N, C-alpha and C positions, 0 to 999 in steps of 0.2 A: 782861468780864475781864479783869483784869492776876492776872501772876503772876513769881514770881520763879524761877527752873530752873537745873536744869542738864544741858548738849547730852549725850545718851549714846551717839550717832550721829546717824552724817550718810550719809546714800542719795541725794546728788542733789540735787533739793528740798525732799525732806521729811529731818526734821532730829527725833531722837527724843529727848526733853528727861523728865527727872525730876523734879516739883517740889521746894523747895528746904523746904519748910513744911508737913510732916507731920501735924502736930497735928490736922486733919481726918481720918488715915488711921487714929486711935489705934480708934476703933472696930473698923475694920476685922477679920475673921477669917483673910485672907489675911495671914500671917506676912512677904512677899516686902512686898507691898502698904505692910503697915504701916511697917514698916520705911525701904523706901527708898523710897516715894511711888511711884503709879501713872503709868509711863509711858507720856506721849503725844505725837504727830505734829505740829508744828507747822513753816510753812515761811518761808523769807529771803528775802523780796522786797525788804529792803533791802541786797539781796548785804554787808550786812555779812561781813567775815572773821570764820567763827564756825570754830573748831575744838573735839574733844571735850573736855568736860572745865570747859568756859567758864561761866560764870554767865552768864544773859540774865534780859532781862523780855520776857515774852511778853503779848501781850493781843489781843481779838478784836475785830474791829471792831462799834460799836455796830450796824449795819443790820444786818452778819451774822445777828448774834444774834439781834435783834428776828423776820428771816425764817426763822430755825432755831423759834425759839418758835412762830410760826404756823403754819408748815408740822406741829411737832411736836405740838402742839395744838390748834392754834385752830380746823385743819379738821375734826381727827377730835370734839372736841366737840363745834363747830359739826352733822357730820353726825348727832349723836348726837341731839343737840338735836329736828333734822330730823325726826326719824324717831318721835321718841317724840312731836310734839305732830301730825304729817300721818296717823301708822298710823289711828286712827282713820274720819280720811273713809276713807283705800283699803280697812281691813277694822274694820265695825263691830264684830262680836261679839269681840274682844280685848281681854283683860283690862289690868289694869296688871302685874301679874307679868310677864305678855307684853312688853307693850311695852318695858316698865322691859328686857328680857332681852334684847330687839332691839336695844333703842338699846344697849346695851352692847356687841352683839356687832356690831353698822356701826361703832361708835366703833372698833374693835379690827381689823376689816375695815379701813378706812382709813386707820389709823395703816399698815397691814402694807403695803397697795400704795402709799405716800406712802413707805415706806422702802424700798421696791424700784424704785420709777421715781427720784424724784428722786434727781439726780447727788451726788456728795458731791465730788468733783475738791477739786482743791488750793486753790480761793478758798474752800472750805470751812473749811480747818483757821485758827486762830491764826497769827497772826506774829511771829516774833523783832522789838521794836522798839530793840534796844539790848543794846549788852554790858556787864556790867559789873565 
């Protein structure tokens, strides 16, 4: 992910930015989001001299995005597939509808547990790579 954004607030290590490319927000039902973009948090690991109003380039490391994808989607989907495949061995009388329903429930439950357990921390935020 690489995006150009405007700094709207600075709170220690965490910096709030609003994207300058709000074309993707045009279909949003939220009027503020549609006109100003959705504000998100980034970090300034390079200790650049950032002030409110600066235009900056924001990037997320590819390795961090891959890890987030695995945690957010890979593990829950794998748990759902394993539940669907292995459930008939544990409970032979289970029909396809119940198998599918339980697989979806396990997927959602796994995602909820990961959301509660996985630390987000400052390392999970995108970083400011340069001031424009």
